[in-house]
PLY file of the C-alpha trace (Angstrom):
ply
format ascii 1.0
element vertex 190
property float x
property float y
property float z
element edge 189
property int vertex1
property int vertex2
end_header
-10.34 -149.25 159.15
-11.50 -147.66 155.88
-9.47 -150.13 153.81
-11.41 -153.03 155.43
-14.75 -151.57 154.20
-13.26 -150.93 150.76
-12.13 -154.56 150.49
-15.54 -155.88 151.53
-17.37 -153.51 149.22
-15.19 -154.37 146.21
-15.49 -158.05 146.90
-19.32 -157.92 147.15
-19.64 -155.76 144.00
-17.53 -157.92 141.74
-18.98 -161.20 142.97
-22.58 -159.95 142.48
-22.13 -159.14 138.75
-24.06 -161.67 136.69
-23.84 -162.61 133.00
-26.05 -160.26 130.99
-25.24 -161.31 127.43
-27.52 -163.56 125.42
-26.22 -166.99 124.47
-27.33 -170.60 124.23
-25.99 -172.61 127.18
-25.90 -176.34 127.29
-26.65 -178.16 130.55
-22.96 -178.95 131.08
-22.06 -175.23 130.68
-24.50 -174.34 133.48
-22.80 -176.79 135.82
-19.32 -175.38 135.29
-18.03 -173.55 138.40
-17.65 -169.86 137.66
-16.86 -168.39 141.10
-13.71 -169.09 143.06
-11.82 -168.15 146.24
-8.18 -168.85 146.92
-5.67 -168.66 149.73
-1.93 -168.95 149.18
1.21 -168.56 151.22
4.76 -167.97 150.03
7.70 -165.60 150.15
8.58 -162.21 148.78
11.47 -159.83 148.68
12.06 -156.19 147.89
13.80 -155.60 144.60
15.29 -157.76 141.84
18.90 -156.53 141.66
21.81 -158.82 142.52
22.36 -157.22 145.94
18.63 -157.89 146.87
19.17 -161.66 146.92
20.16 -161.96 150.57
18.37 -164.00 153.27
17.59 -160.95 155.35
15.54 -159.55 152.43
12.95 -162.33 152.31
9.66 -162.20 154.11
6.37 -164.20 154.25
3.60 -163.53 151.70
-0.16 -164.09 152.16
-2.53 -163.70 149.25
-6.34 -164.04 149.39
-8.42 -163.67 146.26
-12.03 -164.07 145.16
-13.27 -163.89 141.63
-15.42 -164.98 138.75
-14.83 -166.55 135.31
-17.01 -164.73 132.76
-15.83 -166.88 129.83
-13.70 -170.05 129.59
-10.67 -167.87 129.05
-11.44 -164.55 130.77
-12.14 -163.76 134.41
-11.81 -161.11 137.07
-10.52 -161.28 140.68
-10.04 -159.04 143.65
-7.41 -159.75 146.20
-5.51 -158.80 149.32
-1.74 -159.23 149.72
0.35 -158.60 152.73
1.49 -158.07 155.33
5.13 -156.92 155.58
8.43 -156.91 153.72
12.08 -156.26 154.54
14.57 -154.03 152.67
18.30 -154.14 152.48
18.41 -150.53 153.80
17.26 -151.44 157.33
16.14 -154.31 159.57
12.60 -153.05 160.11
9.42 -154.78 159.11
7.71 -152.61 156.50
4.03 -153.39 157.13
1.62 -152.91 154.24
-1.71 -153.87 152.79
-2.31 -154.23 149.06
-5.87 -154.44 147.70
-6.11 -155.08 143.94
-8.38 -156.02 141.09
-7.12 -158.01 138.11
-8.20 -159.45 134.79
-7.27 -163.12 134.34
-6.46 -164.72 131.00
-6.53 -168.52 130.77
-3.75 -169.15 128.20
-4.68 -172.79 127.65
-8.29 -172.08 126.80
-7.41 -169.09 124.65
-4.97 -171.05 122.48
-7.12 -174.27 122.40
-10.79 -173.56 123.26
-11.78 -177.14 122.35
-9.35 -178.93 124.57
-10.77 -181.87 126.50
-8.31 -182.20 129.38
-8.78 -179.19 131.63
-6.89 -180.46 134.70
-4.08 -177.96 134.18
-4.32 -174.25 133.47
-1.78 -171.52 132.86
-3.16 -168.08 133.75
-1.74 -164.56 133.25
-3.17 -161.97 135.59
-2.67 -158.18 135.79
-4.37 -155.14 137.18
-4.16 -152.03 139.40
-4.29 -151.87 143.13
-4.13 -149.67 146.24
-0.95 -150.05 148.27
-0.79 -148.66 151.79
2.65 -148.63 153.44
2.11 -148.48 157.22
5.83 -147.91 157.82
5.74 -144.62 155.93
2.00 -143.99 156.58
1.63 -143.45 152.89
-0.86 -144.60 150.21
0.09 -145.46 146.64
-1.42 -146.89 143.48
0.52 -149.79 142.01
0.11 -152.70 139.52
0.09 -156.37 140.12
1.41 -158.65 137.38
1.84 -162.37 137.48
1.59 -165.89 136.06
-0.19 -168.80 137.80
-0.13 -172.52 137.23
-3.29 -174.38 138.48
-3.73 -178.13 138.69
-6.95 -179.88 139.56
-6.56 -181.98 142.69
-10.30 -182.73 143.44
-13.72 -182.03 141.99
-13.86 -178.33 143.04
-10.30 -177.80 144.19
-7.14 -176.75 142.38
-3.59 -176.36 143.69
-1.90 -173.22 142.50
1.62 -171.95 142.07
1.80 -168.15 141.51
4.69 -165.92 140.50
3.69 -162.28 140.79
4.99 -158.82 141.57
3.68 -155.57 142.93
5.18 -152.83 140.73
4.97 -149.13 141.57
6.61 -145.82 142.22
8.07 -145.07 145.70
6.94 -148.21 147.48
10.02 -148.27 149.66
12.96 -146.36 148.13
11.72 -143.32 146.30
11.81 -144.52 142.69
10.47 -147.45 140.66
10.11 -150.29 143.12
9.08 -153.96 142.84
7.96 -156.56 145.36
8.23 -159.95 143.62
6.86 -163.03 145.26
6.04 -166.74 144.83
3.23 -168.55 146.62
1.55 -172.00 146.78
-2.11 -172.20 147.49
-5.53 -173.78 147.10
-8.42 -172.60 144.94
-12.04 -173.59 145.71
-14.47 -173.26 142.75
-18.21 -173.00 143.16
0 1
1 2
2 3
3 4
4 5
5 6
6 7
7 8
8 9
9 10
10 11
11 12
12 13
13 14
14 15
15 16
16 17
17 18
18 19
19 20
20 21
21 22
22 23
23 24
24 25
25 26
26 27
27 28
28 29
29 30
30 31
31 32
32 33
33 34
34 35
35 36
36 37
37 38
38 39
39 40
40 41
41 42
42 43
43 44
44 45
45 46
46 47
47 48
48 49
49 50
50 51
51 52
52 53
53 54
54 55
55 56
56 57
57 58
58 59
59 60
60 61
61 62
62 63
63 64
64 65
65 66
66 67
67 68
68 69
69 70
70 71
71 72
72 73
73 74
74 75
75 76
76 77
77 78
78 79
79 80
80 81
81 82
82 83
83 84
84 85
85 86
86 87
87 88
88 89
89 90
90 91
91 92
92 93
93 94
94 95
95 96
96 97
97 98
98 99
99 100
100 101
101 102
102 103
103 104
104 105
105 106
106 107
107 108
108 109
109 110
110 111
111 112
112 113
113 114
114 115
115 116
116 117
117 118
118 119
119 120
120 121
121 122
122 123
123 124
124 125
125 126
126 127
127 128
128 129
129 130
130 131
131 132
132 133
133 134
134 135
135 136
136 137
137 138
138 139
139 140
140 141
141 142
142 143
143 144
144 145
145 146
146 147
147 148
148 149
149 150
150 151
151 152
152 153
153 154
154 155
155 156
156 157
157 158
158 159
159 160
160 161
161 162
162 163
163 164
164 165
165 166
166 167
167 168
168 169
169 170
170 171
171 172
172 173
173 174
174 175
175 176
176 177
177 178
178 179
179 180
180 181
181 182
182 183
183 184
184 185
185 186
186 187
187 188
188 189
């Protein structure tokens, strides 16, 4: 129950931050969408070793994010990932919640700030998060690291393909653990 209030509080805080630096904005800059929300679905597995690539080790992945672009190439997002994974050690569902905050770097706009076609973006995102494993009834601090391809499909909508991983200590086996995943989703910009 406390994690639900933490998620809502973090989301409201980061989405309420406004630009406080002085600059000259053109009318087209003011019309650019800076806020976004996204929902994606995919699959994840526990581990990346050869023995982890078995069908019983895959589970569904849900990822919800909300964020803001502060510059053309730099933004911030908060997210929630879940909700369970399997391991090769047992047949149990390991339920978890992962709440995280990340910096986002738009690689295209960083390398070419004057580019005209902005229908496709390649983003790198990374940041810390709070991982709660309900199976072990244990909290943990982890990192999320990933790469995302976005393609504009409508005026305020982008399709996304994200490859990311939760990386931490003692997530499920008592040492350095990783939960890699891939997901497809939709981003709404406003």
